[in-house]
N, C-alpha and C positions, 0 to 999 in steps of 0.2 A: 318782608311779610306780604302775604297775599291772601285774599279770601276767595272762596269758590261760589258757585251758584247755590250750593247747599246753604251757605250762610245767609244769602239773600232770601232764599225760600223759607228758612227758619224764622227770619225776621218778619216776613209777610204773614206767617202763621199767627203772629201776634194779633192780627185783625180779628181772628176768631175769639181770642181771649178777651179782647176789648168789647166785642159784641156780647159775650157772656157776662162780663163784669165791667160795664162802662163807667169806670172811675179813673181819675188821673194816675192813681198809683199803679194801675194795671200796666199802663204803658211803660212806666219806669221800671217796674219789676221784670217785665218781659225783655226789655232792652238789657238790663243787667244779666238776665239769664243767658241771652244770646251772646253777650260779651264774655261771660264766664266760659261758655262752651267753646267759643273761638280761642280764648286764651289757653284753655286746657288742651285743645287739639294742637295748637301751635307749640305748646311746651312738649307734647309727646311726639311731634314730628321729628324724624331723623335730620341731623345737620347735613346740608349739602357740602360742607367742607370735608366730609368723609369721602367724597368722590374725587377720584384722580382722573383728569381728562387729558388724553394724549392725542392731539391732532396729527393726522397722517398726511404726508405730502400728496399734492394733487398734480397729476401729469399735465403738461401743456395741452391745450385743446384749441381748435379753430372756432372762431365766432360762429354761432348758430348751430354748433354741434354739442350734444349732451356729454356731460362728464359727471363725476361724483366726488364729494368731499367726505372721506371717512373719518370717524372719531372712535377711539378706544376709551371706554368709560369703565373704570374699576371702582368697586365699592370696597374701600379699605376698612370700613367699620364692621360691626357684627350685626347691626340691625338692617332689615330689609328696607330699601328705599323705593317708594312709589311716587310717581309724579310725572313731570314733563320737562324735557330739555329742548331749548330753542337755540338752533345754530344760525345766527344772523349773518347775512352777507349784504354787501351793497347791492342796490336794485339791479344794476347792469350785469351782475353775476348770474342772475336768473334763478335764484333760490326762492321758490314760491312761499307765500305766507302760511301755507298749509303743510307743504312737504318739508319745511325746515323745522317742524316741531315733531319730537319723538317721545312716545310714551316710555316711561321708565318703570320697570318692575325688577329690581336687581337685588338679589339676596346678598348678605354680607360675604365678603371675600371673593365674589365672582366678578367677571368681566363681560362686557357686551360691546359689539361693534355696531355703531350707528352710521348710516350713510345718508348724506344730504344730496339729492340730485341737483345739478346745476345745468343751466342752459344760457351761457353768457351771450350777450348780444353786442358787446363792444370789444374792440381790441385793447390790449394793454394788460396791466396788472390789475386784476379784480380782487379786492381785499375783503376779508371777513371782519365782522364786528365781534362783539363779545358773545360768549356762550352763557346763556342764562338757564339756571336749574331751579325748578319749584319742587320741593319735597313735601308731599302731603302728609297730614296727620292721620291717625287711624280712623277718625270720623269723616275725613275728607271735607272738612268745613274750612280749614285754613291751611296755609302752606308756608314754609320757610323758603325764601327766594334769595339767590346769590348769583352774581355774574362773575364769570371768569374771563380774564384777558388771555386770548389765544391768537396771537398774530399769525395769520395765514394769508396766502394769496394763490391765485391761479393765473398762469400766464396764458392770455388769450391771443392766439395768432390770427393773422388776417383771414377772413373768410375766402374760401376757394370753391364757389359754386360751379365754376366752369370746368372743374376737374372731370365732370361727366363727359365732356367732349374730348378728353385726351385719348381714350382708346381708338376712336374713329380717326383722329388726326395721326396717331402713330401708325395705324394701318396704311393710311395714304403715304406717310413718310417711307414706310418699308417698300411700298409699290414704286415710289419715285426712286429710291436707292436701287431697286432692282432694275428699273429701266435705264438708270444711269450707271450701270455696273460695267461699262466699257472703260476699264481702267488701264492706263498705260503702265505696263510692267517694265521695270528697268531700275535705274538708280533712284533711290529715294530713302525715306526714313521710316515709312510705315510698312510693316510686314504684310505681305499679301497671301502667298501660298508656297507650296513645295512642288517641284517638278523634277523630272529626270535631267541629268546633266547632258548638254550637247556641246559639241566642239565650238569653242569661241567664248564659252561662259567664263566669267572671272572666277578663278579658283578660290578667291576669298569668300565667295558666296556659298561654298559647299557647306551643307549641314551634316557634320560628321556623325551625330547621333542618329539622325534619320537614315544616313547611309548605312550605318551598322545594322539598323533594324531591317532595312529592305535588302541589304546585301547588294546594292547597286548605288552608284553615285547620285546623290540628290542635292539640288541647290535650292536656296531660298530666292524667292522673287519679291520685289519691293514695288511700292507705288509712291509716286511723289506725294509729299505731305500737303494736305489741303488745310491751310491754316485759316479757317473761317472764324470770324469773330463777331459777336453780337454784344452791343452795349445798350442797356436799358436805362433810360433817364426818367426819373419820376419827379414831377413838379409838385412841391409841397407849399406853394405860395397861397395867398388868400383865395385865389380863384378855385383852388382844389377843395375848399370848404363848402362850396355850393352843393346843395342836395338835388339829386334827380330822383324823384319818388321819395323813398325813405332812406336812401343810401347816399352818403357823401361821394362826390366825384373821386376823391382820393382813394376810397375803398374800392370803387369800381375799377380804377386804374391799377390798383394792386392785384385784383383778380386777373386782369388781362396780363399783367407782368408775370404772374405765377404760371399761367398756362403757356405763354410763349417761352419762358425760361425752361419749363419742363420739357417742352417739345424740342427746343434747340439743344438741350443737354443730351437727350436721347439720340440726336443726330450727330453727336460728337463735336459740336461747335463750342468754342470758348465763350462763355457768357460772363459779362461783368454788369454791375449795377451801381447806379448813382441816384441819390435822392437829395433834393435841396431846394432852397428858395434864394436867399441872398448868399448863403454859404452851403456847403455840402453837409447834410445832416446824417447821411448813412452811405456806406459804400461796401460793396462785396466784389472781390476779384480773386482770381486764382482758385476758385472752388472746383472740386472734382464733380463728376457726374452724380455721385451718391450723396454728397453733402451740400449740393447747390440749393436745393429746395429748402432744407432746414435753415441754412444760413440766410437765405433771402427772407424767409418768414420771420426769423429772429430780428433781422435788420429793420423790417417794416413794422414790427409789432408796436413800437412806441412812437412811430411817426405821427405827427399831428399837423394840420394846416397852420401856417404862421400868417398873421395878419399883416403881411408885407408883400410888396411886388417882387416877382422873381427877377433876380439879377442874372440874365442869360449871358452877360459878358463873363462873369465869374464862373458860371456853370460851363460855359463854352471852353474856358481855359482848363477846367477840370476834365472835360471830355477830351481835349487835345492831349493832356498828360496821360490819360488812360488809354486813349485810342490812337496811338502813334501809327499803327498799321491800318490799312483800309478795313473798315468794319461796316456792319449794318447797325446804324444808330437809330434807336426808336425813342422818340420824345413823347412821353405820356403827359400831355398838358392840355388844358382847356383851350378850345379854338375861339377865343374871344378877340374880335377884330382889333380893338384899341390896344390891348396888351401885346398882341402878336406884332402889330405894326411898329410899336414904340420900342419893344425890348427884344423880341425874338427874331424878327426879320433880318436885322443887320448881322446877326450871328449865323443865321442859316446859310448865308451865301458862302462863307468860308468853310462851314461844315460840309455842305453839299459838294464843294470842290474836291474834298478828300474822301468822303464817305458816301455810302448810300443811306439816305436819311428818310425816315418815316415819322410823320406826326400823327399820333393817335389821340383822339379826343372823345369825351363822353358827351353825346348830344342829349337834348331834352325833348322827349316826344310831346311835352305839353305845348311846345311851339306849334307843332303840326295840328294839334287839337284846337288851339286858339285860332290858327289861320283858317281852319275849316268852318268855324262857327260864325254865321253872319245873319242870324235870325232877328236880332234886335240891334238898336243903335249902339248900345254898349259893346255888343259882340263885334260889330263892324269896326269900331275903334281898336278893340283888342286884336282883331284879325289883321288890321293894317300894321300895328306895332310888331306883331309876330312875323308878318311877311317881311317887314323891313329888317328884322334881326336875322332871318334866314338868308335874305339877300346879301347882307354884310358878311355872313359866315361863308357863303358860296364865293363871294368876291375874294375873301381872304384865302380860302383854299385854292382858288385859281392863281392868286399871286404866288403862293408857295409852290404850286406845280410849275410855274414859270422858272423857278430856281432848281427844278429837278427833284423836288421833294414830293413824296407820295403822301396824301392826306387820307386818313381813315376817321370819319366822323359818324359814330354809331351810338345807339342807345346802350345803356349798361349791360343788358343781357346779350347784345349782339357784338359788342366791341371785342371781347376776348376771342370769339370765333373768327371774326373778320380779320383780326390781326394775325391769328394763327394761319388762316387760309392764304393771306398775302405772303407770309413767310414760306409756306409750302409752294406757292406759285413761283417765287424766286428760286427755290431749290429745283423745281422741275425744269425751269428754263436755263439752269446753269448760271444764274446771276449771283449766286451766293455759294 
């Protein structure tokens, strides 16, 4: 049961009656009158149980992008149902307190489709709560209220804001491929083109179908296979839980992973993915160009930072199993001096001996702001602490460079672009 503002207004009108007849019985009689009106309206209100609610599936969506949760509501009774339907979701699903309420005016035997707009702000499965219906009586003083269990969820994939940079990087990639199109034709496994037969060509390379079409002997040319491999390793240890601005480091690293993987797959490279802390939490390998991005997004959707230190010895063994051939290995991990020196540095020496290794880290611009502020005594102390942190990070990056490891330490909005540009630089120089 629920009462509306009309019931409250009706009760307040009793003040007029008391002023006209200021005796105790007036208050009691007016209260009984209002109670009788509410009870009558409640008895005449259609039962919400006559409504049949059918939740419709919600397609996966990326965090920060809008979607909608549709409902089919059918009035199986004969009486018209007027009232309000509330489609409640957990707060991180982004269903507003106003937009999740729908007015109902449904005649008997009819059906209506109601849509609740969602704007999820967190990855993972965002779940719905109960659906509550208030069926108003004819006087709209009171309403019958009933909640329905309707288990639903929407899968929220990692945000991919750096996707806007993909077209420009693909244009550069096409330019690089065009400049590097001096391909050695000969024996190989990748088809290159067709040309006329010349004396000395292997007869096994004759393309008989093309020969029949042209009415002249045509042979296939091949180019040596370029087995380029890229392995992306995502650190999900406690350090990845730190926030830079409003975004966790882990989510910023995921954004960079998606941009680089999209670019590398378009270039025809073999892309693999590992994520873990003390153990491997997710892995993707053997994905084709078309299903790489969906598989990566699915694998990262439920990843959360673990409150443990990263075991780079175990992760290094997983990298060795996955990357038996020479690869470009990109480690997306916070560049924290203590953690790098104690756990990552010993593993990097063996990795850099076999692979080209890049360490990509999300930096915090707050350090630069603290280092620049020296107006007060407190700011001077803050500036000294920030400068010390920056010096330790630079020293750590220099130590990694000494092992032949390239370090990219950029803010969240710059990291995906810087990593993609470094990849393109390697391509343009023929180093990948």
